[in-house]
KOLZA-273192 format. One record per atom (N, C-alpha, C, O): residue in one letter; x, y, z. Coordinates in pm, whole numbers, plus 50000, padded with zeros to 5 digits. Atoms other than C-alpha are relative to their C-alpha. Layout:
# KOLZA-273192
aXYZ/...
# end
This chain:
# KOLZA-273192
m500685008249963/m506185265451385/m499654988749874/m499824976549885/l500125006050136/l505225254851012/l501274995949959/l501284986549879/q498385005050064/q509155250450940/q500094984350118/q500464972950091/q499695017449908/q509185221551244/q499164989649940/q499544978349912/l500815008850032/l506225207451134/l500154992749852/l499674981749824/l499655008050118/l507405199350792/l501444994449969/l501824988149870/m498545008849973/m511025189150906/m499334987850052/m499234978049978/l500535015249960/l509325161451125/l498954994949917/l498724982949935/f500985007950104/f506805152550878/f501044993649894/f500944981449879/g498935005950066/g509925147050631/g500794989450075/g501274980450007/f499375011449948/f511525125150881/f498934988950034/f499254977849992/f500775009049997/f508615105750979/f499524993449892/f499114981849901/s500475007750106/s507675098850644/s501294990549948/s501084979549897/l498875005150058/l511305088950551/l499594986950111/l498974977950052/v499865010449912/v511235063150875/v498784988849956/v499014976749946/l500955011349995/l507665047450808/l499824994849838/l499094985349808/a499675003250153/a508615046950394/a500904986050023/a500444975149989/l499245010649963/l511425023550508/l499504988250070/l499804977050026/v500545009949954/v509555003250742/v498944993149909/v498874980849906/f500925005550058/f506764998450520/f500914993249862/f500514982449818/w499375003450141/w509084992550200/w500764987350050/w500874978349967/v499055011649945/v511214966650402/v498954988049985/v499164977549925/n500865009449988/n507974949350475/n499674992349837/n500014981149798/g500055005150111/g506964945150142/g500884995949880/g500574989949777/a498645006550083/a510324939249979/a500384985050031/a500924977749947/v499915012549976/v510434907450174/v499674989549912/v500394980749863/g500805008150081/g507954891449992/g500144999549840/g500074990149761/l499744998850140/l508584906449673/l501284991649960/l501284984349861/l498885006450054/l512134893249669/l500024984350009/l500834976949953/d500235018149984/d511064856649762/d499304996149865/d499654985449814/w500855001450121/w508674858049449/w501005000349887/w500934991949797/l499334995150122/l511434874149215/l501004986350005/l501114979849900/m498845007549983/m514154849549333/m499284986149981/m500014976749947/g500455016750046/g511694816649285/g499745001249872/g499634990949805/d500155002650167/d511124827848931/d501185003649921/d500995005149800/g498664999250028/g514804833848872/g500065012249936/g500555012249823/q499784983650042/q514684873048814/q501335008850053/q501825006850165/s498974992749960/s517494897648827/s499655008650128/s498565010450183/a500394989949906/a518204921749082/a499445014149969/a498775020950047/s500444988550056/s517664951248841/s498184998550000/s497465008350020/t501365001050020/t514004936048796/t499235000250144/t498015001550152/f500674997549847/f513434937249208/f500345015950045/f499745022250133/v499914985249977/v514804972049206/v498965011149937/v498645021849989/q501054995350056/q512274982548961/q498565001950016/q497865011549984/l501165004149934/l509344967149110/l499925009950113/l499085018950117/t500294992749890/t510094981649446/t499995016150003/t499585022550100/l500134986849988/l510505017149334/l498735002749907/l498485014749902/l501254999350031/l507175013149141/l498874996150121/l497674998250099/s500705000749878/s505645004749471/s500005011250092/s498975012650158/i499524990649923/i507175034649662/i498675010150002/i498195012450113/p501594988150030/p503755061749538/p499104991350108/p498894995850220/s500745002449914/s501595037849688/s500054997350160/s499084997450236/i499914999849853/i503255032650035/i499895014650040/i499185017650136/l499944984749979/l503805070750034/l498415007250023/l498035016150100/l501734997749994/l499875073149976/l499234996250134/l498305002850181/n500765004849885/n498845053350276/n500585006150121/n499875009350216/l499514996249861/l501505065150533/l500325017449992/l500855022550091/l499854986249972/l501705103650452/l499255005250109/l499785012250196/p500754989849903/p498605114850659/p500194993050165/p499914999550266/i499135001449875/i500185092050952/i500985006950035/i501175010550151/a498394992949988/a503445108350913/a499575017150046/a500195023350133/a500414987949968/a501405143450914/a499825000150163/a500475006550245/f500355001149867/f499685132351232/f500994998950093/f500935006650189/g498675000449918/g502875123351401/g500815008650035/g501435009650141/a499034986549975/a504675154551332/a499265013350058/a499795023850097/t500614989449946/t501815174651439/t499944999550164/t499875008950243/v500005004249832/v501805156151796/v500905001850069/v500915006350183/y498464995249952/y505345158451829/y500135011850035/y500305015650152/v499404986349982/v505985192951754/v498905010350083/v499285021850105/t501134995049915/t502475204251966/t500714996050134/t500795004250225/n499545004749883/n504145183552228/n500935007250041/n500705014050141/r498614994249967/r507715197252242/r499885013450040/r500445016450145/l500314989149984/l506415234052209/l499055002450145/l498985013550198/s500834996249876/s504085230452521/s500964994650111/s500654999350220/s499575004549893/s506605211552743/s501255010350013/s501825010850122/e499134989350004/e509185241052642/e499575013150034/e500325022950046/s500514988949979/s506525265252717/s499725011349906/s499325022549938/e499944990150114/e506555282252394/e498345004849966/e497965016349942/l501184996550029/l502825277452340/l499415007150115/l498425014150095/v500534989849901/v502245293552685/v500045013249991/v499125020750024/v499514987550009/v504135323352612/v498975004249864/v498375014949875/v500754994150105/v502165326452261/v498805001650051/v498375013250048/q501344995349971/q498895323852392/q499815009250116/q498675013150140/a500074985249902/a499785352152690/a499965005949941/a499215015249971/a500094983150090/a500345375852403/a499175001249944/a499285009349852/g501005001250088/g497055368152277/g499514993549888/g498454996349832/y500125009850111/y497155343852026/y498734988950050/y498894981350146/s500955010349971/s493825322852031/s500514989149965/s501654988949920/p499485008850041/p493885288451974/p499494998849827/p500154992549745/f500025002150137/f492225291651636/f501115005149908/f501415000549798/r498754988950084/r495055316851516/r501444987550016/r502164985849918/l499245006349996/l497485291251653/l500024987749900/l501014982549848/a500725012450092/a495675263951449/a500605002349821/a500924993849738/r499694995850144/r496575283651118/r501294993149924/r501464989949807/s498475005650092/s500165270351060/s499624985450012/s500184978549927/v500425015850035/v498415231951133/v499415000349861/v499764992949769/l500925000450123/l495945241250866/l500705000749870/l500344994549769/v499114996950103/v498715254050643/v500694988049946/v500774984949827/f499435012850014/f500525221650693/f499404990449916/f499804985549810/g500985008750046/g497845201350634/g499585000349864/g499404990049798/v500484997350166/v496805215850290/v501614996349959/v501554984649922/i498895004450044/i500495210950198/i499834986149960/i499604981049850/v500095017849996/v500425174550281/v498924993349900/v499164984249820/g500985003550073/g497075170950128/g500265005249854/g499504999049781/l499844999650135/l498165184249784/l500844991949941/l500704988049825/m499255013050030/m500965159049792/m499194986749976/m499304979249878/i500835010750008/i498495133449868/i499074998349877/i498734987749824/a500965001450130/a496225144549576/a500704998149907/a500204990649824/v499435004250126/v498755143249327/v500514987249984/v500714982449873/l499535011850013/l500015111049432/l498704991949972/l498904983049888/a501105007850005/a496315095749447/a499415001849862/a498824992849801/h500885000850150/h495075109849112/h501024997949913/h500414995949808/m499474997550103/m498075109148892/m501134988750034/m501084978449967/l498995009749982/l501325089449053/l499764986050002/l500144977249925/v500265013149966/v500025061549207/v499164991149869/v499474979349850/p500625006250114/p497605052548884/p500884992449914/p500814980749876/l499065000650111/l500545056048659/l501274985750057/l501774976849988/a498915009049917/a503045034948912/a499254985449983/a499884975049965/q500685011249972/q500255009848929/q500024989049893/q500234976949899/r500065008050146/r499835002248542/r501224996749976/r501324984949941/e498665004549998/e503515001148525/e500244984850047/e500514975549971/l499535009749927/l504064975548777/l498964988649965/l499234977150001/e500895013150028/e500954953748645/e500394998449843/e499764989649784/l499455002250121/l502634955548309/l501464993050033/l501904983749965/r498565006949942/r506024945748479/r499784984550029/r500494975249991/r500615013649910/r503954916248679/r499864990849852/r500364979849830/a500245008650087/a502734906548356/a500914991949879/a500594982549807/e498985001350093/e506054905548153/e500914987850075/e501544978850019/i499425011449941/i507414884148425/i499384986950026/i500004976950062/a500835012449968/a504484859648457/a500414992249856/a500754980349855/s499685005250125/s505134854248075/s501364998749970/s501584994749856/d498685003350027/d508914852048096/d500494983750061/d501144981550163/v499705015549951/v509184810848113/v501565000150005/v502114994350099/t498485004749999/t512954812148030/t500365003250155/t500794995150237/a499414993549850/a513704832048351/a499904989150106/a500794983950174/r500345005849908/r511764812948544/r500584982450007/r500824976450112/l499485014050016/l512974776548419/l501725001650041/l502174994650132/l498694999150009/l516734787248390/l500505003650164/l500685014650215/t499514997349868/t517874780648743/t500744986650067/t500184977350125/e499375011749945/e520574757148843/e499874991150109/e499894995650223/g499855007849858/g520494729449075/g498825003550093/g499085003150213/s501054998749918/s516974737749212/s498984996949913/s498944999449793/f501445001450052/f513524726249157/f499255011049989/f498985016150098/v501164990350052/v511204752049006/v498774996749994/v498644984849965/h501285004950051/h507404751348970/h499655014149938/h499235023750003/p500554989250059/p506764775848701/p498365004849972/p497865015349935/a501755003250044/a502864764648667/a499684994150137/a500604991250213/k500295008849933/k500884748048908/k499784983649947/k499094981549848/g499715014050011/g501514708148909/g501314999349901/g501634988549850/v498725001750104/v504664714948688/v501145000150074/v501265010450140/t498494997849957/t508264708848819/t501024997349918/t501044987249848/f499074998050083/f511274718348657/f501334996250075/f501444998350196/y498724999549919/y515004708848729/y501224998249909/y501364986949865/v499015001950086/v518144714748514/v501345000450099/v501525008650189/r499024997349905/r521404706148667/r501085012049972/r501465020050057/n499164991650045/n523744725948451/n499615007849902/n498745002649833/i500124993850103/i523634753348209/i501375007249948/i502085015150009/t498704999950025/t526494754347975/t500045015149935/t498995020849905/t500094984350066/t527664790747825/t499594999649862/t499495010549806/a500735001250142/a526264779147482/a498674999050013/a497954996349917/g501804998449992/g522684781847626/g499784984850036/g498674983450087/e500485015349996/e522674739647657/e499604997450139/e500345000450232/l500665006649867/l520414724847946/l500694987050020/l500644979449922/e499645014050007/e522214692848085/e499124991350145/e498924995250260/d500585008149891/d520494667148291/d498615006150049/d498375010650161/v501434988449959/v516824683948275/v498714987950024/v498414978549950/f501425007949987/f513484668348446/f499175005349994/f499315017250021/i501444995150009/i510214675148404/i499044991650094/i499264979550102/s501055006449967/s507184665748600/s498835006750014/s498735017550073/n500884989450027/n503734673748506/n498784992550057/n498454981550011/s501255005249970/s500704666148678/s498755005950006/s497945004750097/r501124989649992/r498234688848588/r498694990949883/r497504993649861/t501505011550059/t496164659348368/t499514988850087/t500274980350133/e500475005749908/e493684642848572/e500084984949960/e499774981149847/g499895015350010/g494294604548616/g501254995549955/g501404983449935/e498915005750025/e497864604848521/e501335010050032/e501235022050055/r498784991049984/r501474617448567/r500874997149907/r500964985849860/q499035002150088/q504144623348344/q501135007050029/q501145018450076/g498824994949979/g507634627448361/g501064999349895/g501194988749833/f499035001950122/f510454634948107/f501395006650087/f501625016050163/m498494998049952/m514084632448179/m500965000949876/m500784992249791/a499154998450123/a516784643447911/a501585004150056/a501835010750157/n498644998249958/n520764642947905/n500115014849993/n500495021850086/k499894985950007/k520504677547734/k498845003649928/k498174994749876/a500944995850052/a517924702847595/a500355014049974/a501355019350023/l499664988250044/l517774734847444/l498425007049993/l497474999749963/i501484996350022/i514504761047446/i500705009349900/i501785015349903/v500424993650139/v513774775947116/v498835006649969/v497775000749990/k501274992750056/k511324801346982/k499154990149896/k499654983049809/d500835001850138/d508324791046769/d498585007149996/d498075013650087/d501444989350015/d505014806446643/d499274998650081/d498555008250108/e500995001849895/e503154791046903/e500205000050153/e499454996750245/g499494999649844/g505474797847207/g501164994350025/g501394985949938/p498735006149986/p508754786947329/p499914983949997/p498874979650046/m499955011349991/m509584750647290/m501064991850077/m502094998150054/l499125007749948/l511754727147474/l500614988449940/l500044977849965/l499345011550069/l514094703447268/l500644993050095/l501484998350168/m499165005949916/m515204676647456/m500774987349900/m500434984449785/f498775007850080/f518004651447335/f500424986150123/f500624987650244/d499575011849930/d518874616547473/d499024997850123/d499375004650219/g500874998349897/g516094609747720/g498954988650013/g499134978249950/m501055007650010/m512824592347806/m498855006950059/m499055018450099/t501014994249982/t509454599747897/t499414986850087/t499544974850065/q500625012649909/q507504581748191/q498465004650025/q498195015250082/t501734997649972/t503394580948202/t499524990950098/t499694979050075/y500485007049887/y501924567948504/y498585000549991/y498225012349990/d501414999950013/d498014559548475/d499924998650146/d500844992850205/l500305002249893/l496384561748807/l499034991250020/l498984984250121/a501095011949981/a493484540648753/a500314988549968/a499574979350002/d499525016350028/d495434510448618/d501084997150067/d501444985350072/n498465000249920/n498764517548829/n500794992049872/n501214980649890/r499405001750075/r500284513648518/r501105009549936/r500765021149913/l499074988850003/l503804529748416/l500334993649866/l500444981649842/s499765002550120/s504574534748049/s501635007049998/s501975016250072/v498554995850039/v508284541247937/v500045004449870/v499404996349802/t499275000350100/t509594555947626/t501105008449983/t501355019150039/r498314993049985/r513084564747532/r499875007649865/r499175003449773/f500264995750145/f513434588247246/f501575009850013/f502235013850109/d498404991150042/d516774608347055/d499755015150035/d500525022550095/s500424986649989/s514734640047044/s498554999850059/s497854989750064/f501224997349964/f511784652847175/f499655017150034/f500405024750095/a500394988650009/a509794684447144/a498625003450114/a497484999050106/y501374998649889/y507584697547462/y499975011750006/y500995018650018/s500384983650035/s505724731147422/s499855004750131/s499264998350219/l500114995149877/l506104754547696/l498825011950035/l498695019350132/s500944988450056/s503294776747568/s498764998750144/s498165007850201/g501064999849859/g500954763047874/g500245004750105/g499355006150190/l499564995249872/l503284777348134/l500135015550000/l500575022450092/l500474984149995/l502384813647995/l498875005050031/l497804999650001/s501284995049975/s500094836748128/s499435003949894/s499905009449794/k501124997650134/k497024838947922/k499705014749974/k499455013949854/d499954986250055/d496684876547862/d501215005850078/d501035008750197/p499004995349957/p500114888947927/p499925016349993/p500895022250043/s500014986650012/s498904927247847/s499235003350118/s499565013650176/q500844998049895/q496214924848121/q499215013549979/q499805024249963/k500854987150018/k493234950348084/k500185008350139/k500445005050255/r500084990649860/r493074980848293/r499204999650100/r498124993750088/s500595000949902/s492044985448604/s499565015550044/s500315024650010/m500104986849923/m490335017048799/m501175004550080/m501365016650088/r498984996249916/r493375016849025/r501055002849934/r501935009449989/s498714995050081/s495855019848735/s499605011049901/s500305014749807/t500184989650115/t494055045848555/t499925011750090/t499475009650202/d499664987649978/d494715082748633/d498395007150027/d497425002949964/s501484993649980/s491515105848768/s499395007549884/s498205008749855/l500514990950129/l491555127548457/l499514991149858/l498714994449771/s500845011250112/s490955095848217/s498654994850057/s497704992449982/l501185007049951/l488355081948451/l498845011149976/l497695008649940/v501414990650044/v486365116348412/v499825000349861/v498705002149812/r500524997750134/r486715117248069/r499704985049929/r499904984449807/a500135015050020/a485975079048023/a498764997749899/a497625001049931/d500885002750066/d484155068147730/d499354985549969/d500054976450014/a500505012449991/a482075038047655/a501164988350006/a501304979450091/a498705008750020/a485325020547525/a500494996550130/a500504985050173/l499004997549876/l487235029647842/l499194991650108/l499774982850172/l500725005949897/l484265018248074/l499814983449986/l499754975250078/a500035016250012/a483974983047906/a501074990850034/a501044978950067/e498745007849988/e487554977047931/e500445000350131/e501164991750181/l500045002749809/l487424986948324/l499094991650060/l499184986550171/g501165005749924/g484344971448366/g499285002050120/g498934994350210/a500104991349907/a483334996148556/a498595010449982/a498425013549864/s501204989850018/s480125020148577/s500425013350004/s501615014950028/r500064985749951/r479715058748611/r500515001250144/r501535005950194/l500075000149849/l478945053248957/l501044995650066/l501385001750167/q498855005149936/q481915031449041/q501335009549980/q502185011550067/i499204988150021/i484035058448866/i499975011550108/i501035016150153/l500234987649933/l482645086349079/l500414993950181/l500915002350256/a499585002149934/a483255066349373/a501384996950036/a501824997750151/e498664999849954/e486685059749344/e500715009549973/e501885007850008/i499494986349993/i487655094649262/i499755007550101/i500355018150113/t500184993449861/t486115104149611/t500934996450094/t501595002850176/q498935005249891/q488015080549778/q501245006749968/q501785013450056/r498704992550007/r491115093749620/r500215016850058/r501235021750106/t500204987149954/t490015128849704/t500244999550146/t501125006650196/n500505001849842/n489005118250084/n501494998850054/n501885004750155/k498495002749927/k492775106250134/k500705011249984/k501805010250038/a499214986650000/a494055142950059/a499165009750096/a499715019850140/v500454991449890/v491355158150301/v500414993650088/v501175000850153/q499925007549866/q491775131850579/q501345008650026/q501105018050102/a498684994349971/a495695145450594/a499755014550049/a500555020250123/v500134983049891/v494325181850715/v499194996850100/v499575001050209/v500945004849880/v491455167150935/v500704995450110/v500595000150223/i499255008949867/i493725143251140/i500745008750055/i500715007950178/s499024991649964/s496405171951172/s499235007850101/s499615009350217/l500354991249934/l494185193351291/l499344994250129/l499405001450229/v500285008849886/v492675167751544/v500964999150085/v500705002150202/g499165003749911/g495825158751682/g500525014450037/g501145015050144/f499384987449929/f496855195351733/f498965005450112/f499395010550216/a500754996949934/a493655202351886/a500024994450162/a499884999650273/a500285010749852/a493645173152145/a500985005350084/a500785007350203/l498704998249907/l497175182952255/l499805014250077/l500365016650184/l500064984949958/l496095220752311/l499295000550093/l499635008650180/i501284999049911/i492845214352517/i500884996550132/i500365000650236/g499475004749859/g495375200052802/g500835014450079/g501095014550199/g499294988949945/g497185235352857/g501404994950012/g501894985549949/f498615003649946/f500625235153025/f500094991850106/f499544995350210/s499875009549864/s501515205353260/s501614995450014/s502114988649925/r498805006449977/r504935197653390/r500134986249988/r501214980849961/f499905014450028/f503935162253372/f500004995149848/f500094983349814/g500065004750157/g503775162452983/g498344997949975/g497434996250056/l501415001350054/l500715159552779/l499684981649965/l498804977949888/w500585013550023/w500595119552785/w498294998349987/w497824993749883/r501575002250036/r496615118852826/r499495006649898/r498515001749842/q500734993750122/q495975145652550/q500604993549862/q500104995749751/i499545006250122/i498455122752318/i499264987549972/i499034983349859/l501075011450019/l496205091952405/l498665002449952/l497934995049885/l501444997150085/l493165112852335/l500165001549841/l499324997849758/a499784995050155/a494655124851996/a499894987249925/a499104986349831/i499965012550059/i495395088551903/i498674991450004/i498404982849920/t501145005949973/t492145077452040/t499045005349871/t498354997649804/l500734993250089/l490505100951805/l500144997649872/l499214998049791/l499245003750160/l492775091751488/l499194987049986/l498454984749890/v500515014350012/v491715054651586/v498394997749946/v498144988549868/v501334995650001/v487895064451572/v500045006149863/v499374998149798/v500264996050134/v488045083551223/v500774992849919/v500534996649804/k499415010850090/k490095058051052/k498914987550008/k498534982349903/s500735010550006/s487865031351160/s498615000749967/s497914991049936/l501564997550079/l484535046551055/l500465001549849/l499804996849756/d499614998750170/d486545056250715/d500184984949945/d499824983049829/n499685012450046/n487555018050686/n498514995449980/n498164989549878/t501355008250027/t483795008550749/t499165004049889/t498554996249816/f500594997350128/f482375030150501/f500614998449847/f499984997949742/e499355006750131/e484845021450236/e499594986349981/e499244981849871/g500495014450059/g483974987650252/g498204997049968/g497654987949906/m501394997350055/m480264997950231/m499995002649860/m499424995549777/i500394994350145/i480575017949919/i500864992049890/i500844996049774/d499465010150088/d482734988649759/d499014991149974/d498874985749864/r501285009650058/r479654968049785/r498945008149937/r498345003049843/d501064989050054/d477234997949704/d500535012049956/d500935019650044/p498994989950074/p478855023149486/p498965012550027/p499385024050012/t501164990349981/t475425043349568/t500165009050118/t499545019550134/l499714995249850/l476835051649923/l501065008150006/l501415012550115/w499204991350001/w479495072349793/w500215011850070/w501365014550106/p499744986449900/p478835106749994/p500404997150134/p500865004850218/l499615002849847/l479335086050287/l501344999550012/l501764997650126/r498334997949991/r483225088950209/r500455009550065/r501625008950102/y499454990749948/y483475118450357/y499495003950135/y499625015450178/v500644997649864/v481695114150699/v500815000950102/v500725009750188/a498915002049924/a484635102050873/a501055016050005/a501655020150104/s499304989849988/s486355134150764/s499315011450046/s499995019450110/l500784989749924/l483615158650868/l499794997750140/l499685006550225/l499864999649819/l483505142051212/l501335006050072/l501405011050185/a499254995849913/a486855149951252/a500405015350003/a501255019350083/i500154987249995/i486395187151163/i499155003550131/i499435011550219/v500794998249853/v483735184751428/v500854999850110/v500985008450197/m499125003949863/m486015170451663/m500885013650033/m500855019650140/a499004989549963/a488785198551601/a499335010350042/a499735016050143/y500504985649977/y486485227851597/y499474999050160/y499755007550244/g500365001749839/g484845214351940/g501055001250107/g500755006550214/l499155000949902/l488185209152118/l500655018350002/l500895025950096/l499514984850024/l489415243951974/l499415008150076/l500105016050142/w500884993249981/w486365258952080/w499975000650164/w499985011350224/k499655006349871/k486655242652427/k501365007350070/k501365011450186/t498734994449968/t490295256352449/t499955015150039/t500465020050140/a500244985150008/a489285292952382/a499205003450126/a498965014650173/r500744992849868/r487395291852684/r499964992350096/r499114983550112/p499505009449864/p488835277552993/p499065002850085/p498784992550147/r500974996749910/r486155294653209/r499004985650022/r498484983150130/l500905005049977/l484085265653122/l500744983450050/l500224972450035/r499295010549945/r486335240553264/r499914995750152/r500195005250225/p500495002149840/p485525225853625/p501315008550091/p502505006950065/h498854995249912/h487555246653891/h500624985850102/h499844977750153/p499435010249927/p490035221754078/p498965001650162/p498325011650191/r500585000249870/r488485212354443/r500505008350088/r499885017750139/g499234989649899/g491115227454656/g499785013249993/g499675019050101/s500144986950027/s490635263254475/s498915006050054/s498895016650116/q500974996949950/q487135261354539/q499705003450158/q499125012950211/e499914997149825/e487555256554920/e500515009750061/e500235015050169/g499094984149963/g490065284954911/g499255009950000/g499155017150099/s501144990250038/s487645306554779/s498815003350142/s498315013350192/k501484998249869/k484915298855073/k500785003550116/k500255011850190/t499664994849904/t487085303555314/t500795015450016/t501125020550123/e499904984049999/e488175340255209/e499275003850034/e499305010950134/r501354991049966/r484615349355185/r499744999450151/r499525009850213/t500434999349871/t483935336855528/t500775006950084/t500265014050170/g499084990049915/g486985352455682/g499865014349987/g500145022150079/s500384987650015/s485895383855507/s498785005450112/s498365017050107/
# end
């Protein structure tokens, strides 16, 4: 049973990962293409996003694998045979418990180590892309917007790196609009940042208050591109991009950089730990919900709906408490309430399954027993 759980877990994880990856890659690809980035940059960013995707979908994949395997074993009467041999529901749940612990350890490694490291690298890569003004501008034949209120166009880029037929529109200054046109231009580096050297062109300044247009022709003109750069390319570290060991050992300098208190760090660590705990408990809930139905030739669709309903209840409570803790970190003990409730649900269902006499007898069987007693 453990072997089947692990095999189906791998399959569901792969399918869900592909679905989530494609969904996120579409928006990422559109953003990178708009900034003129290469395909290698897209591959790097998508690979760095995989740990975060796995962190959120592995518990759901574990639940799906548990429900699927339990339903198949029940439909093939294997669970009935094993129970007839004397195995109690709690003994049958041992394989699911071991499976949940294995998945929980995977999630713990992801939540405490791999996801923060990938998130930090992802933030650095995004900062580099935001500061790479050259890649955002050098897109032939299309209008690009490297910053709000700025439009840039270049018709052609020669093999020597010269820009032909350049147009710049700047509407960031209140009360006026500026436009620059040049036959040729070059992007060069300066101490204050990249500069755009334009040759044989003109500049137009339109005053919105006076409705006056000023035109100036020039042989050469230097336009600073430093205003299009990110103000803080390095970016400060965040709690999400810091591994749990560093958070536990955080000194005053790191706390100041993160802009967080000890209580907020404790709430963050409990959130990461709870993700691993939930992989265990929701797997047990799914197994116990299907086991309570016993064998039925019509399938366990009612029990499957019950398992899905219980999963929704647990996740809804967890999301509710997560929002409360984000607003008030002193409520961090509430992080485990949903997981504890799932444990109570699983134990109650297994306890009910182990005592079939507590189930109500069908009405027909009761009437038959009364007839037998009357005849005797």
